[in-house]
N, CA and C of each residue as an Amber inpcrd file, in Angstrom:
protein
   474
  10.3980000 -15.1200000 -11.3590000  10.7540000 -13.4900000 -11.9930000
  10.0450000 -13.3910000 -12.3470000   9.2510000 -12.3960000 -12.7950000
   8.4680000 -12.8380000 -14.0540000   8.7570000 -11.2650000 -15.2310000
   9.4560000 -11.9640000 -15.9910000  10.2330000 -10.9460000 -17.2840000
   9.5510000 -11.8760000 -18.7670000   9.5210000 -11.0620000 -19.8190000
   9.5310000 -10.1080000 -20.0420000   8.7100000  -8.0080000 -19.3260000
   8.9010000  -7.0910000 -18.9280000   8.2450000  -6.3560000 -18.5660000
   6.4220000  -6.5260000 -18.9470000   6.6470000  -7.1090000 -20.5490000
   5.6320000  -6.6390000 -20.9090000   4.7720000  -7.8940000 -20.7020000
   4.9110000  -8.7960000 -20.1870000   4.3540000  -9.9550000 -19.3420000
   3.8440000 -10.1960000 -18.2880000   4.1460000  -9.2050000 -17.3840000
   4.1200000  -8.9490000 -16.2950000   2.3400000  -8.5890000 -15.8030000
   1.8360000  -9.0750000 -14.1150000   0.7430000  -8.4990000 -14.9580000
   0.4320000  -8.0580000 -13.8590000  -1.0980000  -7.5250000 -13.4620000
  -0.9590000  -7.1180000 -12.6430000  -1.3600000  -6.8150000 -10.9060000
  -1.5130000  -7.3800000  -9.8080000  -2.2900000  -7.3820000  -8.8410000
  -3.2140000  -6.6240000  -8.5480000  -4.0500000  -7.6250000  -7.5200000
  -5.1640000  -6.6800000  -7.0010000  -5.0920000  -5.5600000  -6.0150000
  -6.1510000  -4.4720000  -5.6500000  -5.5700000  -3.4560000  -5.2160000
  -4.8880000  -3.6760000  -3.5250000  -4.1570000  -3.0180000  -3.0510000
  -3.0930000  -3.0960000  -2.2580000  -3.5910000  -2.2200000  -1.4880000
  -4.4420000  -1.9110000  -0.8740000  -4.8120000  -1.1420000   0.5270000
  -5.0640000  -1.5740000   2.1150000  -4.8530000  -0.6430000   2.6740000
  -5.6790000  -0.7710000   4.1750000  -4.7450000  -0.2130000   5.0370000
  -5.6310000  -0.1840000   6.3020000  -5.6900000   0.7600000   7.5590000
  -3.6700000  -0.0350000   7.7860000  -3.3560000   1.9660000   8.0100000
  -1.8550000   1.9150000   8.5660000  -1.8360000   1.6680000   9.6680000
  -0.2360000   0.6600000  10.5680000  -0.4880000  -0.7180000  11.6310000
  -0.4990000   0.4100000  12.7050000   0.7570000   1.6510000  12.4140000
   1.0900000   3.0490000  13.2900000  -0.7330000   4.2080000  13.2960000
  -1.4260000   4.3430000  12.7880000  -2.5860000   4.8630000  12.5680000
  -3.1880000   4.6180000  11.6850000  -3.6920000   4.1420000  12.6230000
  -5.4260000   3.8710000  11.9270000  -6.6940000   3.7940000  11.1480000
  -6.2380000   5.4490000  11.5680000  -7.2880000   6.1200000  10.7610000
  -7.3220000   6.5990000   9.7470000  -5.9950000   6.4890000   9.1840000
  -4.7860000   6.2880000   7.6870000  -4.7320000   5.2730000   7.1240000
  -5.0970000   5.1170000   5.5030000  -5.0610000   4.1510000   4.5620000
  -3.7000000   4.3150000   3.9020000  -3.4010000   3.0070000   4.2130000
  -2.1370000   3.3690000   3.1320000  -2.0030000   2.3700000   2.3240000
  -1.8280000   2.4280000   1.3960000  -1.7830000   1.5300000  -0.1040000
  -0.6460000   1.8590000  -1.4930000  -0.3880000   0.9010000  -2.0480000
   0.6320000   0.7850000  -3.5010000   0.7370000   2.1630000  -4.2220000
  -0.7710000   2.6300000  -4.3270000  -1.1250000   4.1570000  -5.5320000
  -0.7550000   4.8030000  -4.5290000  -0.1180000   4.8210000  -3.4240000
   0.2530000   6.2670000  -2.3180000   1.7970000   6.1480000  -3.2810000
   2.0110000   5.0870000  -4.0320000   3.9710000   5.3310000  -4.5790000
   3.8110000   5.1200000  -5.8430000   3.5170000   6.4470000  -6.6090000
   3.2110000   5.8910000  -8.0580000   4.4710000   6.5390000  -8.5780000
   4.2130000   5.4530000  -9.6440000   6.2500000   5.6010000 -10.3610000
   7.6330000   5.2000000  -9.9010000   6.9350000   3.9850000  -8.6380000
   8.0660000   3.9620000  -7.8200000   8.0160000   2.2290000  -7.7590000
   9.1570000   1.8330000  -7.8130000   9.7420000   0.0560000  -7.4450000
   8.2990000   0.5340000  -5.7540000   7.8970000  -0.9810000  -6.1270000
   6.9180000  -0.6820000  -4.7050000   7.5030000  -2.4850000  -4.0700000
   7.7900000  -2.4680000  -3.5540000   8.0210000  -3.5630000  -2.2040000
   6.9010000  -4.3160000  -1.0620000   6.6020000  -5.2070000  -1.4080000
   5.4120000  -5.3430000  -0.3590000   5.5820000  -7.0290000   0.6600000
   6.2430000  -6.8710000   1.4230000   6.4030000  -7.6170000   2.3780000
   5.4940000  -7.9670000   3.3720000   4.9840000  -9.4520000   2.7350000
   4.2260000 -10.0020000   3.9380000   3.8760000 -10.8670000   4.9040000
   4.2450000  -9.9950000   6.8400000   4.9100000 -10.5470000   8.0150000
   3.8090000 -11.3470000   8.9460000   4.5380000 -11.4680000   9.6400000
   3.4210000 -11.4460000  11.0020000   4.6990000 -11.1220000  12.3740000
   4.2630000 -11.1210000  13.4980000   5.2680000 -10.6400000  14.6280000
   5.5640000 -11.4690000  15.2060000   4.6210000 -12.8230000  15.2720000
   4.4190000 -13.9070000  15.3930000   5.8140000 -15.2950000  13.9990000
   6.0740000 -14.3140000  13.4820000   7.0700000 -15.5760000  12.3100000
   8.5660000 -15.6370000  12.6070000   9.1210000 -16.2530000  13.3770000
  10.4630000 -16.5320000  13.3190000  11.3280000 -16.0380000  12.5100000
  11.0710000 -16.5240000  11.1500000  11.2210000 -16.4700000  10.0320000
  11.2180000 -14.7770000   9.8830000  10.4190000 -13.6720000   9.8430000
   9.9260000 -12.6410000   9.4670000  10.9930000 -11.7510000  10.3750000
  10.9980000 -12.3200000  11.8640000  12.2250000 -11.6280000  12.8920000
  13.7410000 -11.9240000  12.3460000  13.6980000 -12.6380000  11.7340000
  15.2260000 -12.7350000  10.9790000  15.2850000 -11.7450000   9.7370000
  14.0150000 -11.6840000   9.1910000  14.4860000 -10.9010000   7.8990000
  13.9550000  -9.3140000   8.0220000  13.4290000  -8.9370000   8.5210000
  13.3030000  -7.5470000   8.7820000  13.4720000  -6.6810000   8.9870000
  14.7160000  -7.0540000   9.5590000  16.3850000  -6.3400000   9.4920000
  16.9770000  -6.3200000   8.3990000  17.2020000  -7.3970000   7.4710000
  17.7250000  -7.4570000   5.7670000  16.6270000  -6.3920000   4.7020000
  15.2680000  -6.4540000   5.5260000  14.4250000  -5.6710000   4.7160000
  14.5220000  -3.7880000   4.7780000  14.7880000  -3.4390000   6.1430000
  15.0330000  -2.2430000   6.7420000  16.7780000  -2.0970000   5.6440000
  17.1650000  -2.6960000   6.2470000  18.9530000  -2.2970000   5.2680000
  18.3390000  -2.5550000   3.9450000  18.0350000  -2.8810000   3.1880000
  17.9070000  -2.8070000   1.3510000  16.5050000  -1.5880000   1.4050000
  15.8840000  -1.0500000   2.2000000  14.6540000   0.2650000   2.2520000
  15.6040000   1.3160000   2.6030000  16.8400000   1.3980000   3.1660000
  17.4120000   2.4420000   3.1790000  18.4090000   2.8980000   2.5870000
  19.4640000   1.2250000   1.4990000  19.7000000   1.3290000   0.7680000
  19.4590000   1.6480000  -0.9040000  17.8870000   1.3880000  -1.1490000
  17.3810000   1.7590000  -2.3550000  16.6600000   3.1310000  -2.7430000
  16.3810000   3.6920000  -1.6320000  14.9970000   4.3550000  -1.3300000
  15.0890000   5.9300000  -2.3410000  16.5090000   6.5960000  -2.2900000
  16.6800000   6.9570000  -3.2380000  16.4750000   7.0630000  -4.6370000
  16.5630000   5.8490000  -5.0320000  15.9370000   5.2540000  -6.7210000
  14.8240000   5.3050000  -6.7650000  14.0340000   5.6810000  -5.7670000
  12.2360000   6.0530000  -5.7840000  11.6410000   4.2280000  -6.1050000
  11.9310000   3.4560000  -4.1330000  11.6830000   2.3060000  -4.5420000
  10.9140000   2.5370000  -2.4800000   9.8450000   2.0630000  -2.9950000
   8.8760000   2.2790000  -1.8040000   9.3050000   0.4370000  -1.0730000
   8.9850000   0.7890000  -0.3280000   8.6660000  -0.8200000   1.1720000
   7.6810000  -0.2830000   1.4240000   6.8070000  -1.8930000   1.5290000
   5.0930000  -1.6880000   2.1550000   5.0520000  -2.9230000   2.8700000
   4.9180000  -3.2730000   4.2850000   4.4340000  -4.1460000   4.9400000
   2.5540000  -3.9910000   4.8670000   2.4670000  -5.9310000   4.8130000
   1.3730000  -6.5980000   5.8020000   1.4210000  -7.4920000   6.8220000
   0.7970000  -6.5760000   8.2280000   1.0750000  -7.4370000   8.8450000
  -0.4590000  -8.2560000   9.1470000   0.1460000  -9.3690000   9.1980000
  -1.2630000 -10.6480000   9.0300000  -1.1690000 -11.4450000  10.6410000
  -2.2190000 -11.7460000  10.6010000  -2.6820000 -12.8910000  11.7860000
  -2.1210000 -12.3810000  12.9250000  -2.4950000 -11.3450000  13.2060000
  -1.7930000 -10.6100000  14.6030000  -3.1190000  -9.7780000  15.0460000
  -3.6900000 -10.7400000  15.8920000  -4.8320000  -9.9710000  16.6040000
  -4.8210000  -8.7050000  17.7060000  -3.5770000  -8.6860000  18.3170000
  -3.0210000  -7.9440000  18.8120000  -2.3130000  -6.8970000  18.0920000
  -2.8020000  -5.6800000  17.7910000  -2.0850000  -4.4520000  17.3780000
  -1.0020000  -3.4060000  17.8590000  -0.7550000  -4.2230000  19.3950000
   0.2770000  -3.7860000  20.3550000   2.0290000  -3.8530000  19.6920000
   1.5400000  -5.2990000  19.7530000   2.7700000  -6.5940000  19.4040000
   3.0630000  -6.5380000  18.0670000   2.2040000  -5.7960000  17.1590000
   2.3660000  -6.0350000  16.2740000   3.7340000  -4.3370000  15.9450000
   3.0390000  -3.0630000  16.6220000   3.5300000  -2.1220000  17.0980000
   4.9750000  -2.2140000  17.1310000   5.1720000  -3.0310000  18.9100000
   6.2070000  -3.0490000  18.9590000   6.9600000  -3.6060000  18.3150000
   6.8580000  -4.2230000  17.4750000   7.5680000  -5.0940000  16.8400000
   8.6810000  -4.7500000  15.5130000   7.5940000  -3.7470000  15.7060000
   8.2760000  -2.4690000  13.8810000   8.9320000  -1.4620000  15.1150000
   8.8470000  -1.3480000  16.0360000   8.5810000  -0.0080000  16.9580000
  10.9180000  -0.1750000  17.3850000  10.2680000  -1.0850000  17.2670000
  11.5160000  -2.1440000  18.6540000  12.3430000  -2.3900000  17.8600000
  12.0770000  -2.2670000  16.6270000  13.4400000  -3.0560000  15.4400000
  13.4610000  -1.8640000  14.5180000  13.0600000  -0.6970000  14.7730000
  13.0720000   0.6940000  14.1310000  13.3010000   0.6510000  13.0400000
  11.7410000   0.0870000  12.4930000  11.3760000  -0.2720000  11.2730000
  10.8150000   0.9220000  10.2300000  11.1780000   0.9850000   9.5220000
  10.9480000   2.9000000   9.1270000   9.7210000   3.0280000   7.8460000
   9.2050000   1.5840000   7.4680000   9.0590000   2.0590000   6.2690000
   7.0000000   1.3410000   6.8470000   6.2150000   1.7970000   6.0200000
   4.5010000   1.2870000   6.4790000   4.9970000   0.2470000   6.3240000
   3.5250000  -0.2010000   7.3060000   2.9360000  -1.4200000   6.8200000
   1.3090000  -1.2630000   7.4790000   0.5020000  -2.4620000   6.9110000
  -0.7370000  -2.0320000   6.1760000  -0.8340000  -2.8890000   7.4680000
  -2.0340000  -2.7150000   8.5530000  -2.5920000  -3.6150000   9.5400000
  -3.8900000  -4.6570000   9.1210000  -3.7280000  -5.5570000   8.8650000
  -4.4280000  -6.5500000   8.2590000  -4.7940000  -8.5720000   9.1720000
  -5.4340000  -8.1900000  10.2440000  -4.7870000  -9.2370000  11.2020000
  -5.7740000 -10.7780000  10.3350000  -7.2030000 -10.2090000   8.9680000
  -7.7840000 -10.8820000   8.8850000  -6.9340000 -11.3450000   7.2930000
  -6.1740000 -10.5350000   6.8620000  -5.3500000 -11.2360000   5.6640000
  -6.9190000 -10.4070000   4.6190000  -7.3270000  -9.6410000   4.9000000
  -8.3870000  -9.1760000   3.1010000  -7.2590000  -8.5270000   2.0150000
  -6.6520000  -7.8250000   2.6620000  -5.6490000  -7.1530000   1.6290000
  -5.0710000  -8.4600000   1.0330000  -4.7930000  -9.4580000   1.0580000
  -3.6280000 -10.8090000   0.6510000  -4.7370000 -11.4110000  -0.1820000
  -6.2630000 -11.4890000   0.5170000  -7.3010000 -12.4450000  -1.1100000
  -7.4380000 -11.1160000  -1.7290000  -7.6650000  -9.6700000  -1.4750000
  -8.1500000  -8.6130000  -2.3360000  -7.1480000  -9.0150000  -3.6690000
  -5.3830000  -9.1500000  -2.8150000  -4.1870000  -9.4120000  -4.1120000
  -4.8420000 -10.4820000  -5.3650000  -4.2550000 -11.6690000  -4.3330000
  -5.2870000 -13.1590000  -4.7820000  -4.9110000 -13.1000000  -6.4840000
  -5.5700000 -14.0370000  -7.3610000  -5.6230000 -13.8940000  -8.2480000
  -4.8240000 -14.8880000  -8.8090000  -3.7280000 -14.9490000  -9.5350000
  -2.4680000 -16.0460000  -9.8570000  -1.5310000 -16.3370000  -8.8510000
  -1.2560000 -14.8170000  -8.1910000  -0.2040000 -15.1430000  -7.0920000
  -0.5680000 -15.6900000  -6.0480000   0.4930000 -16.3550000  -5.3310000
   0.3110000 -16.6160000  -3.7900000  -0.0450000 -15.6350000  -2.6620000
  -0.6630000 -15.8750000  -1.7140000  -1.1070000 -14.8720000  -0.5680000
  -0.9880000 -15.5660000   0.6770000  -0.7180000 -16.8200000   1.0330000
  -0.9000000 -17.4560000   1.8680000   0.5620000 -17.9380000   2.8460000
   1.5050000 -17.5500000   2.1440000   2.8410000 -17.9470000   2.2860000
   2.8570000 -16.7120000   3.2800000   3.6570000 -17.3970000   4.5620000
   4.2170000 -16.0730000   5.4500000   5.7800000 -16.8150000   5.5560000
   6.6030000 -15.7820000   5.7090000   6.8090000 -14.2990000   5.2660000
   7.0050000 -14.8160000   3.2910000   6.5620000 -13.6600000   3.1560000
   6.2910000 -13.7380000   1.6450000   7.0630000 -12.3110000   0.7010000
   7.5980000 -12.0710000  -0.4790000   7.4780000 -10.5400000  -0.7810000
   7.3020000 -10.7380000  -1.9480000   6.4840000  -9.4020000  -2.4510000
   6.2220000  -9.4150000  -4.3920000   6.8750000  -7.9730000  -4.5060000
   7.6410000  -8.0620000  -5.3240000   8.4560000  -6.6560000  -5.9810000
   7.1820000  -6.4250000  -6.5570000   7.0170000  -4.7220000  -6.8100000
   6.1610000  -4.9940000  -8.1230000   7.2070000  -3.5290000  -8.9420000
   7.3080000  -4.2810000 -10.0810000   8.1010000  -2.4410000 -11.0480000
   7.1420000  -1.1190000 -11.0100000   7.6570000  -0.7250000 -11.7140000
   7.2860000   1.1800000 -11.3840000   5.5300000   1.2800000 -12.1980000
   5.3890000   0.4260000 -12.7350000   3.7780000   0.2270000 -13.2100000
   3.0490000  -0.8990000 -12.2720000   3.2550000  -0.9110000 -11.3050000
   3.5810000  -1.7840000 -10.1920000   2.3520000  -2.9650000 -10.8230000
   3.5040000  -3.5890000 -11.8090000   2.8440000  -4.7960000 -12.3740000
   4.0120000  -5.7310000 -11.2140000   3.8750000  -7.0970000 -11.0850000
   4.6770000  -8.1590000 -10.2360000   5.7960000  -8.5420000 -11.0730000
   6.6930000  -8.1160000 -10.6890000   8.2250000  -8.7210000 -10.7580000
   8.5690000  -9.4150000 -10.6910000   8.2520000  -9.8890000  -9.2250000
   9.1360000 -11.2020000  -8.2350000   8.1280000 -11.1860000  -7.4580000
   8.2280000 -12.8880000  -6.7790000   7.1110000 -12.9720000  -6.0700000
   8.1880000 -13.7820000  -4.9110000   8.5130000 -13.7960000  -3.5860000
   9.5990000 -14.5560000  -3.2870000   8.7330000 -15.2460000  -2.2310000
   8.9940000 -16.4790000  -2.3090000   8.1400000 -17.2030000  -0.5910000
   8.4860000 -18.0540000   0.3440000   9.7430000 -16.8640000   0.3560000
  10.4510000 -17.4780000   1.7670000  10.9010000 -16.0400000   2.6110000
  11.8600000 -16.5480000   3.5280000  13.0130000 -15.6510000   4.0330000
  14.0310000 -14.5600000   3.2320000  14.3430000 -13.4830000   3.0230000
  14.7690000 -12.7580000   1.8670000  15.9340000 -12.7530000   3.0160000
  17.1350000 -12.5150000   2.5330000  18.3210000 -11.7510000   3.0500000
  18.5000000 -10.3670000   1.8340000  19.3770000  -9.5890000   2.5030000
  19.3760000  -8.2340000   1.3800000  20.3790000  -8.4180000   0.2730000
  21.1390000  -9.4670000   0.0300000  21.6380000  -9.9810000  -1.3350000
  21.1190000 -10.6130000  -1.3760000  19.6790000 -11.1460000  -1.4430000
  18.8840000 -11.6780000  -2.7670000  18.2270000 -10.5030000  -2.8720000
  17.2800000  -9.3210000  -2.7420000  16.5320000  -8.2960000  -2.9880000
  17.3760000  -7.4340000  -3.4110000  18.0080000  -6.3160000  -2.9360000
  18.6530000  -5.8850000  -3.3280000  18.9410000  -5.7410000  -4.9240000
  19.9240000  -6.8780000  -5.2970000  20.3360000  -6.5740000  -6.9520000
  18.8950000  -6.7490000  -8.3100000  17.9360000  -6.6430000  -7.3910000
  17.0010000  -7.3750000  -8.5190000  16.0140000  -5.4220000  -8.2920000
  16.0390000  -5.0630000  -7.1470000  15.2340000  -3.8830000  -7.1180000
  16.4320000  -3.3370000  -8.0900000  17.7030000  -2.6790000  -7.4970000
  18.4000000  -2.2630000  -8.5590000  18.0300000  -2.3540000 -10.0570000
  17.8410000  -3.2840000 -10.1410000  17.5980000  -3.6650000 -11.6350000
  15.9940000  -3.1640000 -12.1980000  15.2510000  -3.6830000 -11.1850000
  13.7070000  -3.2430000 -11.3010000  13.6400000  -1.4700000 -11.7000000
  14.5030000  -1.0250000 -10.5660000  14.9000000   0.2830000 -10.5480000
  15.2930000   1.6040000 -12.2100000  16.5420000   0.5470000 -12.2910000
  16.8730000   0.7210000 -14.0840000  15.9600000   0.9400000 -15.4780000
  14.7590000   0.3090000 -15.1400000  14.1450000  -0.1070000 -16.0810000
  13.7880000   1.6390000 -16.7850000  13.6420000   1.3970000 -17.8560000
  12.4810000   2.6660000 -18.3130000  11.6160000   2.4570000 -17.6940000
  10.3110000   4.0730000 -17.5000000   9.1950000   3.8460000 -17.7250000
   8.5820000   3.5470000 -18.6210000   7.2400000   2.9770000 -18.4270000
   5.8300000   2.9290000 -19.5310000   6.3650000   4.0510000 -20.5760000
   6.5790000   3.7100000 -22.3320000   6.5520000   4.7380000 -22.8220000
   7.8130000   5.6550000 -23.6620000   9.2240000   4.9900000 -22.5240000
  10.3750000   5.5520000 -22.3180000  11.1530000   4.5540000 -23.5320000
  11.8730000   5.3690000 -24.6460000  12.7910000   3.8600000 -25.3850000
  13.9440000   3.6210000 -24.1020000  14.1770000   2.0210000 -24.1330000
  14.9200000   0.9940000 -24.2950000  16.2170000   1.6470000 -24.1030000
């Protein structure tokens, strides 16, 4: 975790082609003022298969708090397999399709980018508040998201 908020750094740009609509680009900038949970996954990854349902659950429980989820599908050269993965599991948050991991290279810097699954939680100013380099359960993620969602926006009194 990166606290206090004033010590949080900003990652590089996170955007790329939408997994379900390759003609559309999606990225963190599409969620201004929202807490954003960025999850790096692959349909070939065993822990990702377990984790994705937990992430969907937390997404449904927290999106009313102005919380967005954004997946980044990596190392899946077969787009159809990745699409089937999210469709079969009824995942409703968007994912970037990034088989070559270009998004994660751009993200880079001082934050790990090669562990799969990994989850990076950005605060409302899209600064890195936490990095998880392992499979997550709902009870790992939900309390952190709720705390970040309750933080005042920049310039507001605490």
